[in-house]
C-alpha positions as a Python dict, from the first residue, in 0.01 Angstrom:
ca = {
    (1, 'M'): (0, 0, 0),
    (2, 'E'): (282, 241, 92),
    (3, 'P'): (439, 239, -267),
    (4, 'F'): (104, 284, -431),
    (5, 'L'): (0, 590, -200),
    (6, 'R'): (339, 745, -245),
    (7, 'K'): (330, 717, -618),
    (8, 'R'): (-38, 834, -662),
    (9, 'L'): (-56, 1098, -393),
    (10, 'T'): (290, 1261, -414),
    (11, 'F'): (163, 1601, -264),
    (12, 'L'): (109, 1425, 70),
    (13, 'S'): (462, 1302, 103),
    (14, 'F'): (514, 1489, 417),
    (15, 'F'): (214, 1307, 566),
    (16, 'W'): (345, 962, 441),
    (17, 'D'): (689, 1025, 595),
    (18, 'K'): (508, 1067, 928),
    (19, 'I'): (346, 736, 882),
    (20, 'W'): (626, 550, 727),
    (21, 'P'): (946, 726, 850),
    (22, 'V'): (1253, 718, 626),
    (23, 'A'): (1597, 709, 775),
    (24, 'A'): (1779, 1035, 716),
    (25, 'P'): (2085, 1006, 499),
    (26, 'D'): (2424, 1051, 656),
    (27, 'D'): (2569, 1260, 384),
    (28, 'G'): (2425, 1551, 177),
    (29, 'A'): (2173, 1342, -1),
    (30, 'P'): (1938, 1515, -248),
    (31, 'G'): (1654, 1697, -86),
    (32, 'F'): (1864, 1759, 240),
    (33, 'P'): (2107, 2049, 239),
    (34, 'D'): (2455, 2021, 389),
    (35, 'P'): (2424, 2157, 749),
    (36, 'A'): (2765, 2325, 709),
    (37, 'A'): (2641, 2503, 404),
    (38, 'S'): (2353, 2702, 594),
    (39, 'A'): (2320, 2905, 899),
    (40, 'E'): (1960, 2782, 946),
    (41, 'P'): (1904, 2492, 1183),
    (42, 'E'): (1848, 2154, 998),
    (43, 'P'): (1480, 2034, 1025),
    (44, 'P'): (1428, 1695, 1186),
    (45, 'A'): (1463, 1420, 921),
    (46, 'T'): (1307, 1146, 1137),
    (47, 'E'): (995, 1165, 1357),
    (48, 'P'): (1093, 1410, 1633),
    (49, 'C'): (965, 1425, 1983),
    (50, 'S'): (689, 1679, 1909),
    (51, 'A'): (469, 1862, 2163),
    (52, 'P'): (127, 2012, 2068),
    (53, 'V'): (95, 2373, 2167),
    (54, 'P'): (-216, 2587, 2224),
    (55, 'M'): (-323, 2768, 1908),
    (56, 'Q'): (-104, 3081, 1894),
    (57, 'L'): (-70, 3350, 1648),
    (58, 'F'): (288, 3419, 1529),
    (59, 'Q'): (449, 3682, 1288),
    (60, 'A'): (752, 3623, 1075),
    (61, 'L'): (1054, 3847, 1177),
    (62, 'Y'): (1261, 3756, 864),
    (63, 'D'): (1213, 3603, 514),
    (64, 'F'): (1266, 3219, 513),
    (65, 'R'): (1293, 3011, 208),
    (66, 'A'): (1200, 2639, 235),
    (67, 'R'): (1491, 2403, 159),
    (68, 'C'): (1276, 2086, 144),
    (69, 'S'): (913, 1993, 107),
    (70, 'A'): (887, 1970, 496),
    (71, 'E'): (952, 2340, 536),
    (72, 'L'): (722, 2646, 471),
    (73, 'S'): (850, 2959, 286),
    (74, 'V'): (737, 3284, 466),
    (75, 'S'): (813, 3641, 408),
    (76, 'R'): (863, 3898, 675),
    (77, 'G'): (541, 4021, 831),
    (78, 'D'): (339, 3702, 734),
    (79, 'R'): (99, 3590, 1017),
    (80, 'L'): (84, 3211, 1100),
    (81, 'Y'): (-95, 2983, 1339),
    (82, 'A'): (142, 2756, 1530),
    (83, 'L'): (-4, 2406, 1522),
    (84, 'K'): (277, 2204, 1686),
    (85, 'E'): (622, 2264, 1832),
    (86, 'E'): (891, 2040, 1685),
    (87, 'G'): (1233, 2117, 1846),
    (88, 'D'): (1376, 2421, 1694),
    (89, 'Y'): (1091, 2436, 1466),
    (90, 'I'): (717, 2540, 1467),
    (91, 'F'): (475, 2347, 1251),
    (92, 'A'): (258, 2634, 1131),
    (93, 'R'): (-25, 2730, 905),
    (94, 'R'): (15, 3047, 695),
    (95, 'L'): (-286, 3284, 702),
    (96, 'S'): (-205, 3492, 393),
    (97, 'G'): (-203, 3359, 38),
    (98, 'P'): (-297, 3001, -51),
    (99, 'P'): (-358, 2781, 260),
    (100, 'S'): (-41, 2595, 333),
    (101, 'T'): (151, 2438, 628),
    (102, 'G'): (510, 2349, 716),
    (103, 'L'): (803, 2385, 938),
    (104, 'V'): (946, 2734, 1007),
    (105, 'P'): (1250, 2798, 1236),
    (106, 'I'): (1132, 2935, 1575),
    (107, 'T'): (1423, 3191, 1558),
    (108, 'H'): (1233, 3349, 1260),
    (109, 'L'): (901, 3400, 1452),
    (110, 'A'): (764, 3622, 1729),
    (111, 'K'): (421, 3603, 1886),
    (112, 'A'): (172, 3846, 1737),
    (113, 'T'): (-127, 4031, 1878),
    (114, 'P'): (-446, 3898, 1729),
    (115, 'E'): (-645, 4143, 1514),
    (116, 'T'): (-1006, 4228, 1640),
    (117, 'L'): (-1284, 4131, 1419),
    (118, 'S'): (-1372, 4492, 1360),
    (119, 'D'): (-1029, 4535, 1192),
    (120, 'H'): (-1164, 4327, 897),
    (121, 'P'): (-1369, 4485, 611),
    (122, 'W'): (-1592, 4174, 593),
    (123, 'Y'): (-1708, 4191, 960),
    (124, 'F'): (-2023, 4403, 1027),
    (125, 'S'): (-2123, 4416, 1397),
    (126, 'G'): (-2478, 4501, 1482),
    (127, 'I'): (-2633, 4467, 1132),
    (128, 'S'): (-2941, 4241, 1099),
    (129, 'R'): (-3025, 3973, 847),
    (130, 'A'): (-3254, 4219, 668),
    (131, 'G'): (-2993, 4498, 677),
    (132, 'A'): (-2727, 4267, 548),
    (133, 'Q'): (-2966, 4162, 261),
    (134, 'Q'): (-3034, 4530, 173),
    (135, 'L'): (-2672, 4620, 181),
    (136, 'L'): (-2545, 4331, -36),
    (137, 'L'): (-2814, 4394, -291),
    (138, 'S'): (-2718, 4764, -322),
    (139, 'P'): (-2573, 4881, -656),
    (140, 'A'): (-2221, 4915, -490),
    (141, 'N'): (-2202, 4535, -437),
    (142, 'A'): (-2181, 4271, -712),
    (143, 'P'): (-2253, 3900, -702),
    (144, 'G'): (-1985, 3729, -481),
    (145, 'A'): (-1993, 4007, -224),
    (146, 'F'): (-2010, 3878, 138),
    (147, 'L'): (-1995, 3970, 500),
    (148, 'I'): (-1989, 3805, 838),
    (149, 'R'): (-2216, 3929, 1122),
    (150, 'P'): (-2334, 3821, 1471),
    (151, 'S'): (-2627, 3577, 1449),
    (152, 'E'): (-2959, 3723, 1544),
    (153, 'S'): (-3116, 3402, 1669),
    (154, 'S'): (-2813, 3223, 1827),
    (155, 'H'): (-2612, 3433, 2072),
    (156, 'G'): (-2238, 3378, 2031),
    (157, 'D'): (-2257, 3240, 1678),
    (158, 'Y'): (-2210, 3418, 1343),
    (159, 'S'): (-2381, 3422, 1000),
    (160, 'L'): (-2206, 3439, 660),
    (161, 'S'): (-2426, 3644, 414),
    (162, 'V'): (-2333, 3610, 39),
    (163, 'R'): (-2479, 3787, -267),
    (164, 'V'): (-2583, 3536, -541),
    (165, 'Q'): (-2700, 3721, -838),
    (166, 'A'): (-3028, 3899, -717),
    (167, 'K'): (-3050, 3697, -398),
    (168, 'V'): (-2866, 3680, -71),
    (169, 'R'): (-2789, 3341, 100),
    (170, 'H'): (-2714, 3312, 466),
    (171, 'Y'): (-2502, 3037, 646),
    (172, 'R'): (-2481, 2978, 1011),
    (173, 'I'): (-2125, 2969, 1162),
    (174, 'S'): (-2152, 2770, 1491),
    (175, 'T'): (-1913, 2831, 1784),
    (176, 'A'): (-1776, 2515, 1950),
    (177, 'A'): (-1552, 2483, 2259),
    (178, 'D'): (-1243, 2428, 2027),
    (179, 'G'): (-1327, 2638, 1726),
    (180, 'L'): (-1588, 2741, 1470),
    (181, 'Y'): (-1751, 2560, 1195),
    (182, 'L'): (-1981, 2615, 898),
    (183, 'Q'): (-2010, 2235, 814),
    (184, 'K'): (-1967, 1976, 1085),
    (185, 'G'): (-1643, 1800, 1057),
    (186, 'R'): (-1451, 2105, 936),
    (187, 'L'): (-1338, 2301, 1252),
    (188, 'F'): (-1130, 2631, 1241),
    (189, 'P'): (-957, 2822, 1504),
    (190, 'S'): (-1076, 3162, 1379),
    (191, 'L'): (-1321, 3326, 1147),
    (192, 'E'): (-1009, 3437, 939),
    (193, 'E'): (-906, 3077, 875),
    (194, 'L'): (-1264, 2961, 811),
    (195, 'L'): (-1313, 3241, 552),
    (196, 'A'): (-974, 3163, 383),
    (197, 'Y'): (-1080, 2794, 348),
    (198, 'Y'): (-1422, 2859, 194),
    (199, 'K'): (-1271, 3131, -33),
    (200, 'A'): (-1056, 2850, -178),
    (201, 'N'): (-1314, 2581, -160),
    (202, 'W'): (-1623, 2782, -239),
    (203, 'K'): (-1786, 2489, -422),
    (204, 'L'): (-1853, 2323, -94),
    (205, 'I'): (-2123, 2606, -34),
    (206, 'R'): (-2182, 2651, -406),
    (207, 'N'): (-2128, 3027, -390),
    (208, 'P'): (-1793, 3205, -451),
    (209, 'L'): (-1673, 3456, -197),
    (210, 'L'): (-1511, 3724, -416),
    (211, 'Q'): (-1499, 4045, -225),
    (212, 'P'): (-1609, 4196, 123),
    (213, 'C'): (-1936, 4397, 119),
    (214, 'V'): (-1902, 4765, 50),
    (215, 'P'): (-2045, 4947, 353),
    (216, 'Q'): (-2311, 5200, 306),
    (217, 'R'): (-2096, 5509, 381),
    (218, 'A'): (-1837, 5394, 124),
    (219, 'A'): (-2116, 5317, -132),
    (220, 'S'): (-2249, 5671, -92),
    (221, 'R'): (-1914, 5821, -179),
    (222, 'G'): (-1881, 5616, -511),
    (223, 'T'): (-1586, 5423, -628),
    (224, 'E'): (-1318, 5689, -577),
    (225, 'C'): (-1072, 5576, -306),
    (226, 'P'): (-1076, 5821, -20),
    (227, 'P'): (-751, 5948, 156),
    (228, 'P'): (-633, 5734, 434),
    (229, 'P'): (-756, 5845, 780),
    (230, 'Q'): (-512, 6015, 1023),
    (231, 'K'): (-371, 5766, 1263),
    (232, 'L'): (-550, 5800, 1605),
    (233, 'P'): (-339, 5886, 1901),
    (234, 'Q'): (-203, 5666, 2171),
    (235, 'Q'): (-321, 5719, 2525),
    (236, 'D'): (-27, 5954, 2600),
    (237, 'E'): (-134, 6177, 2303),
    (238, 'W'): (-497, 6256, 2392),
    (239, 'E'): (-443, 6640, 2417),
    (240, 'R'): (-456, 6802, 2056),
    (241, 'P'): (-458, 7170, 1951),
    (242, 'R'): (-802, 7292, 1848),
    (243, 'S'): (-652, 7393, 1506),
    (244, 'E'): (-638, 7029, 1403),
    (245, 'F'): (-1031, 7014, 1397),
    (246, 'A'): (-1260, 7178, 1139),
    (247, 'L'): (-1617, 7218, 1243),
    (248, 'R'): (-1847, 7146, 953),
    (249, 'R'): (-2210, 7102, 1066),
    (250, 'K'): (-2399, 7136, 1397),
    (251, 'L'): (-2558, 6805, 1494),
    (252, 'G'): (-2730, 6916, 1817),
    (253, 'E'): (-2726, 7073, 2156),
    (254, 'G'): (-2778, 6928, 2497),
    (255, 'Y'): (-2717, 6997, 2865),
    (256, 'F'): (-2345, 6967, 2826),
    (257, 'G'): (-2299, 7180, 2519),
    (258, 'E'): (-2308, 7171, 2135),
    (259, 'V'): (-2213, 6871, 1919),
    (260, 'W'): (-2066, 6918, 1562),
    (261, 'E'): (-1962, 6704, 1285),
    (262, 'G'): (-1598, 6777, 1206),
    (263, 'L'): (-1284, 6684, 1019),
    (264, 'W'): (-957, 6596, 1205),
    (265, 'L'): (-654, 6719, 1004),
    (266, 'G'): (-885, 6738, 691),
    (267, 'S'): (-943, 6369, 656),
    (268, 'T'): (-1090, 6186, 949),
    (269, 'P'): (-1467, 6243, 1031),
    (270, 'V'): (-1521, 6302, 1399),
    (271, 'A'): (-1791, 6438, 1634),
    (272, 'V'): (-1685, 6740, 1851),
    (273, 'K'): (-1857, 6805, 2170),
    (274, 'I'): (-1806, 7176, 2272),
    (275, 'I'): (-1852, 7194, 2651),
    (276, 'K'): (-2065, 7484, 2799),
    (277, 'S'): (-1817, 7622, 3063),
    (278, 'A'): (-2095, 7822, 3226),
    (279, 'Y'): (-2288, 7508, 3326),
    (280, 'M'): (-1985, 7281, 3406),
    (281, 'K'): (-1766, 7226, 3707),
    (282, 'L'): (-1448, 7259, 3511),
    (283, 'A'): (-1229, 7186, 3804),
    (284, 'D'): (-1356, 6823, 3785),
    (285, 'L'): (-1348, 6791, 3411),
    (286, 'S'): (-977, 6677, 3391),
    (287, 'K'): (-1062, 6379, 3628),
    (288, 'E'): (-1367, 6287, 3428),
    (289, 'I'): (-1166, 6297, 3096),
    (290, 'Q'): (-909, 6057, 3258),
    (291, 'T'): (-1193, 5816, 3327),
    (292, 'L'): (-1319, 5835, 2958),
    (293, 'K'): (-963, 5758, 2840),
    (294, 'S'): (-964, 5436, 3041),
    (295, 'L'): (-1288, 5302, 2919),
    (296, 'K'): (-1283, 5082, 2601),
    (297, 'H'): (-1566, 4868, 2489),
    (298, 'E'): (-1748, 4822, 2147),
    (299, 'R'): (-2075, 4940, 2310),
    (300, 'L'): (-1931, 5278, 2441),
    (301, 'I'): (-1862, 5558, 2210),
    (302, 'R'): (-1484, 5578, 2152),
    (303, 'L'): (-1280, 5884, 2269),
    (304, 'H'): (-1027, 6012, 2000),
    (305, 'A'): (-888, 6326, 2154),
    (306, 'V'): (-941, 6630, 2389),
    (307, 'C'): (-872, 7000, 2379),
    (308, 'S'): (-877, 7099, 2746),
    (309, 'E'): (-616, 7355, 2758),
    (310, 'G'): (-811, 7702, 2751),
    (311, 'Q'): (-1156, 7747, 2638),
    (312, 'P'): (-1377, 7610, 2503),
    (313, 'V'): (-1313, 7250, 2598),
    (314, 'Y'): (-1352, 7005, 2306),
    (315, 'I'): (-1436, 6631, 2349),
    (316, 'V'): (-1348, 6449, 2028),
    (317, 'T'): (-1519, 6107, 1959),
    (318, 'E'): (-1589, 5879, 1673),
    (319, 'L'): (-1866, 5994, 1448),
    (320, 'M'): (-2194, 5782, 1434),
    (321, 'R'): (-2353, 5866, 1104),
    (322, 'K'): (-2723, 5771, 1192),
    (323, 'G'): (-2733, 6009, 1504),
    (324, 'N'): (-2904, 5933, 1832),
    (325, 'L'): (-3132, 5650, 1882),
    (326, 'Q'): (-3430, 5851, 1979),
    (327, 'A'): (-3426, 6048, 1656),
    (328, 'F'): (-3338, 5743, 1443),
    (329, 'L'): (-3632, 5534, 1573),
    (330, 'G'): (-3867, 5813, 1472),
    (331, 'S'): (-3724, 5837, 1123),
    (332, 'P'): (-3881, 5648, 830),
    (333, 'E'): (-3578, 5400, 832),
    (334, 'G'): (-3624, 5344, 1203),
    (335, 'R'): (-4003, 5294, 1191),
    (336, 'A'): (-3956, 5018, 934),
    (337, 'L'): (-3755, 4811, 1165),
    (338, 'G'): (-3916, 4501, 1327),
    (339, 'L'): (-3897, 4329, 1657),
    (340, 'P'): (-3560, 4153, 1618),
    (341, 'L'): (-3363, 4478, 1564),
    (342, 'L'): (-3560, 4657, 1853),
    (343, 'L'): (-3443, 4377, 2077),
    (344, 'S'): (-3099, 4392, 1937),
    (345, 'F'): (-3070, 4770, 2026),
    (346, 'A'): (-3195, 4687, 2373),
    (347, 'C'): (-2934, 4411, 2405),
    (348, 'Q'): (-2654, 4640, 2281),
    (349, 'V'): (-2727, 4923, 2523),
    (350, 'A'): (-2765, 4676, 2824),
    (351, 'E'): (-2420, 4530, 2713),
    (352, 'G'): (-2257, 4876, 2734),
    (353, 'M'): (-2420, 4956, 3068),
    (354, 'S'): (-2311, 4626, 3211),
    (355, 'Y'): (-1957, 4727, 3127),
    (356, 'L'): (-1997, 5063, 3307),
    (357, 'E'): (-2172, 4881, 3609),
    (358, 'D'): (-1878, 4640, 3632),
    (359, 'R'): (-1646, 4936, 3667),
    (360, 'R'): (-1882, 5119, 3928),
    (361, 'I'): (-1950, 5411, 3678),
    (362, 'V'): (-2293, 5589, 3712),
    (363, 'H'): (-2424, 5745, 3385),
    (364, 'R'): (-2675, 5971, 3548),
    (365, 'D'): (-2839, 6055, 3206),
    (366, 'L'): (-2922, 5730, 3029),
    (367, 'A'): (-3171, 5786, 2754),
    (368, 'A'): (-3229, 5703, 2391),
    (369, 'R'): (-3095, 6051, 2306),
    (370, 'N'): (-2762, 5959, 2462),
    (371, 'V'): (-2730, 5634, 2261),
    (372, 'L'): (-2576, 5681, 1913),
    (373, 'V'): (-2631, 5459, 1608),
    (374, 'G'): (-2368, 5373, 1329),
    (375, 'D'): (-2423, 5292, 959),
    (376, 'D'): (-2419, 4923, 1051),
    (377, 'L'): (-2689, 4971, 1316),
    (378, 'A'): (-2443, 4923, 1604),
    (379, 'C'): (-2545, 5119, 1905),
    (380, 'K'): (-2305, 5291, 2148),
    (381, 'V'): (-2371, 5463, 2485),
    (382, 'A'): (-2240, 5817, 2508),
    (383, 'D'): (-2215, 6095, 2757),
    (384, 'F'): (-2154, 5867, 3046),
    (385, 'G'): (-2053, 6045, 3363),
    (386, 'L'): (-2080, 6398, 3214),
    (387, 'A'): (-2394, 6479, 3417),
    (388, 'R'): (-2190, 6468, 3737),
    (389, 'L'): (-1994, 6768, 3612),
    (390, 'L'): (-2312, 6995, 3584),
    (391, 'K'): (-2333, 7255, 3849),
    (392, 'D'): (-2552, 7188, 4139),
    (393, 'D'): (-2792, 7477, 4064),
    (394, 'I'): (-2830, 7358, 3701),
    (395, 'Y'): (-2881, 6982, 3748),
    (396, 'S'): (-3151, 6986, 4012),
    (397, 'P'): (-3532, 6959, 4024),
    (398, 'S'): (-3565, 7317, 4131),
    (399, 'S'): (-3413, 7439, 3805),
    (400, 'G'): (-3704, 7311, 3593),
    (401, 'S'): (-3609, 7178, 3258),
    (402, 'K'): (-3243, 7093, 3298),
    (403, 'I'): (-3288, 6767, 3492),
    (404, 'P'): (-3437, 6495, 3266),
    (405, 'V'): (-3709, 6405, 3526),
    (406, 'K'): (-3895, 6169, 3293),
    (407, 'W'): (-3590, 5939, 3285),
    (408, 'T'): (-3466, 5986, 3633),
    (409, 'A'): (-3533, 5754, 3927),
    (410, 'P'): (-3743, 5910, 4213),
    (411, 'E'): (-3458, 5897, 4467),
    (412, 'A'): (-3233, 6087, 4221),
    (413, 'A'): (-3496, 6338, 4114),
    (414, 'N'): (-3608, 6412, 4479),
    (415, 'Y'): (-3289, 6363, 4681),
    (416, 'R'): (-3002, 6359, 4423),
    (417, 'I'): (-2909, 6001, 4522),
    (418, 'Y'): (-2751, 5864, 4214),
    (419, 'S'): (-2642, 5497, 4175),
    (420, 'Q'): (-2619, 5220, 3921),
    (421, 'K'): (-2968, 5134, 4027),
    (422, 'S'): (-3099, 5472, 3932),
    (423, 'D'): (-2937, 5415, 3589),
    (424, 'V'): (-3137, 5081, 3573),
    (425, 'W'): (-3465, 5296, 3628),
    (426, 'S'): (-3354, 5516, 3329),
    (427, 'F'): (-3287, 5196, 3122),
    (428, 'G'): (-3649, 5088, 3183),
    (429, 'V'): (-3755, 5429, 3029),
    (430, 'L'): (-3510, 5379, 2749),
    (431, 'L'): (-3677, 5036, 2668),
    (432, 'Y'): (-4013, 5220, 2652),
    (433, 'E'): (-3853, 5460, 2397),
    (434, 'V'): (-3730, 5181, 2191),
    (435, 'F'): (-4059, 4988, 2165),
    (436, 'T'): (-4250, 5304, 2093),
    (437, 'Y'): (-4018, 5415, 1822),
    (438, 'G'): (-3875, 5710, 2003),
    (439, 'Q'): (-4196, 5837, 2157),
    (440, 'C'): (-4164, 6074, 2454),
    (441, 'P'): (-4242, 5901, 2794),
    (442, 'Y'): (-4525, 6048, 3008),
    (443, 'E'): (-4654, 6232, 2702),
    (444, 'G'): (-4880, 6525, 2813),
    (445, 'L'): (-4743, 6551, 3163),
    (446, 'S'): (-4510, 6819, 3290),
    (447, 'N'): (-4187, 6730, 3479),
    (448, 'H'): (-4361, 6811, 3808),
    (449, 'E'): (-4679, 6609, 3730),
    (450, 'T'): (-4454, 6315, 3614),
    (451, 'L'): (-4254, 6310, 3941),
    (452, 'Q'): (-4573, 6343, 4135),
    (453, 'Q'): (-4744, 6049, 3950),
    (454, 'V'): (-4443, 5818, 3970),
    (455, 'T'): (-4394, 5883, 4342),
    (456, 'R'): (-4750, 5773, 4386),
    (457, 'G'): (-4695, 5445, 4200),
    (458, 'Y'): (-4798, 5527, 3840),
    (459, 'R'): (-4589, 5331, 3578),
    (460, 'L'): (-4589, 5369, 3202),
    (461, 'P'): (-4816, 5131, 3017),
    (462, 'C'): (-4686, 4844, 2787),
    (463, 'P'): (-4622, 4966, 2436),
    (464, 'A'): (-4826, 4807, 2159),
    (465, 'S'): (-4520, 4646, 1990),
    (466, 'C'): (-4354, 4539, 2313),
    (467, 'P'): (-4345, 4170, 2404),
    (468, 'V'): (-4490, 4091, 2754),
    (469, 'E'): (-4167, 3960, 2889),
    (470, 'V'): (-3989, 4275, 2792),
    (471, 'Y'): (-4243, 4488, 2966),
    (472, 'T'): (-4197, 4271, 3278),
    (473, 'L'): (-3831, 4368, 3264),
    (474, 'M'): (-3936, 4741, 3248),
    (475, 'L'): (-4149, 4702, 3554),
    (476, 'E'): (-3860, 4537, 3739),
    (477, 'C'): (-3645, 4842, 3649),
    (478, 'W'): (-3902, 5075, 3784),
    (479, 'K'): (-3931, 4914, 4138),
    (480, 'G'): (-3972, 5177, 4403),
    (481, 'S'): (-3687, 5036, 4609),
    (482, 'P'): (-3350, 5068, 4439),
    (483, 'E'): (-3229, 4746, 4591),
    (484, 'E'): (-3504, 4540, 4426),
    (485, 'R'): (-3408, 4659, 4066),
    (486, 'P'): (-3208, 4401, 3868),
    (487, 'A'): (-2835, 4452, 3780),
    (488, 'F'): (-2757, 4533, 3418),
    (489, 'V'): (-2563, 4206, 3373),
    (490, 'T'): (-2899, 4027, 3457),
    (491, 'L'): (-3094, 4256, 3222),
    (492, 'Q'): (-2840, 4182, 2943),
    (493, 'K'): (-2879, 3797, 2994),
    (494, 'K'): (-3271, 3820, 3000),
    (495, 'L'): (-3288, 4029, 2694),
    (496, 'S'): (-3049, 3820, 2501),
    (497, 'A'): (-3266, 3515, 2606),
    (498, 'A'): (-3580, 3706, 2486),
    (499, 'H'): (-3407, 3790, 2159),
    (500, 'R'): (-3326, 3426, 2094),
    (501, 'R'): (-3683, 3323, 2162),
    (502, 'L'): (-3878, 3594, 1991),
    (503, 'A'): (-3661, 3655, 1690),
    (504, 'P'): (-3713, 3442, 1386),
    (505, 'A'): (-3566, 3100, 1400),
    (506, 'H'): (-3347, 3177, 1100),
    (507, 'T'): (-3054, 3420, 1111),
}
């Protein structure tokens, strides 16, 4: 059998050598270079004592050219997954180019930091099945365009959406303990490897994967390649001169100041919040900015830079094109959304607030107007902690309109007792906004009347489009005693479970 397999399946010679080891020649026989002629360590010719290693990501420090079929050629900068350690070598799989494996000297490699999914042009967080279908069928995308997104119906899994002529097909990517798979029996350690495999073997899913989906914002600009964005600063470079930011269009105005769309150094779109110094405790602003710098989560708005030397103070963040959640839900696009996406919005906000809760940070002004929406329908919590900086005579019930009474827990509105549990109350009102498509809570009541009615036990009714189990969560958020209100981590789990049950069975 051995001669037959070696003759017919020559491309598996390395595998056959593992099963039927061949004694290494003593001299410089063909296929094995003379050790004295090369500074590289000689690969093991017979079966070495190999040790499996955990799946690790490496990067090539130098070019290396294979000297025999057992070795793998790599170029400097190539990224590889280490599959097994074999003495002075790593048996690795190259991620770039055609899928291939082989031995690479360990001296030529260094451990690499994994890329996040958001670094890849084919990954769309927060987009729904319907949104993916609409985007892939837009004129900017041709047959063969594809994207990967989180599954709507199975938390922790993913969906591969592919355009096939005038249709879009969706494939579930399941997550297992030791990897991911689209088809049982074919397990991959990462989405990158899974995608590379099905790009090369697209006939297994009967649809070629030709190019990543063009996002909506890129499609609206046309096919002309935009200038590359300015590299964002590291944490020791947050402070920037105001001259770097050009204000283009006023987006809105709130308790803390005006918000403008701007350009950073003429190329990077940003949102610039100009703080109203007359209303703020500027002595505490520096401390609050330090807190903002330390927070990093995909459900929180990302800080880019600050201008805090002199006046006015700028807080510069990423730009979310679809604006705040309250206004978006009231728009024609927002009103067309169904239950799965409304639940998705609720889950995303709960996830961001759970992160703040874990770090003992109180938002104080959680509402749909302070949640921002991106092109891919990803939601991010904004303005967390800034309410603490408002002067006492501004942010109090006696000042009338400044305090957001209709979103504020009774103990906070009456006695200025703010906590994570008062944020939970506000989250209940935010859920009401989501399932009424941005409707103002306690419509027809003044702030004074609202506080009076709530203190007496009145609660908002269940919205027409709201599932009973979600309204039950709202009522739990509005418990009179703060201690009886659930934690955000509990709300996140319950909403995710409701999303899985109530969303359609397909992804």
